[in-house]
N, C-alpha and C positions, 0 to 999 in steps of 0.2 A: 795593346798595340794602338798606335795612333794612325792617322790618315796616311802619312808618308810610308809607314811600314806596311800597312795593309795593301795599299795601292801597288807598291813595288813588288811585294810578295806575290800578289795575284797576277800582276803583269808577267812576272817571270814564270809562274806556273803555266800560264797560257802561251808562253814563248812569244810574247809580243814585245817588239822594241819600243823605246820611248817615241820614236818617230811614227811608227805605225799607230800607237795609241793616240798620239796627237792628231794624226790625220783622221782616224776613225771617229774620234770624239769631236772633231772640228774645233780644236783649240790649238794654240801655238805650241811648238816644241819647247820653247822657253817656259811656258806655263807648267807642262808636265815635269820638266827638270827641276823647276823651282819647288814644286810641291814635294817631289821625292827627296829633295835636299832639306825640306823643312823651312824653306825660305819664302815660299809663296804665301799669298793671302787670297786664295781664290774665292769667288762668289759661290754661293750654294748652287746656282745654276751650272757653273763650270764643273764643280765636283760631281753633280748629278750626271752631266754628259759623260764624264770619265768613267764613273762607276757603272753606268749603263753598259758601256762597251765591255767592261770587265765582268759583266754578269752579276752585279751586286746591287743592293738597294740600301737606302738610308731609312732607318726606322726611328721615329720619334716616340718617346714615351715619357710619362710623368715619373719623375724620380721618387723613389720610395724613401720616406724618412722614418727613422727609428726613434 
């Protein structure tokens, strides 16, 4: 799953509207809509605000090579 799918799925699981998510994350409604449509290019700070509201976190790890 990519960001748009994870974000939309989690938002729906929590029964949060796009407008509610935007207000709680202190981002614009257009930003939320663009991300969920795969059209946005949000900064990491914006993504972090949104996933905080959704009760998620970003984990960075070094890729394993075979």
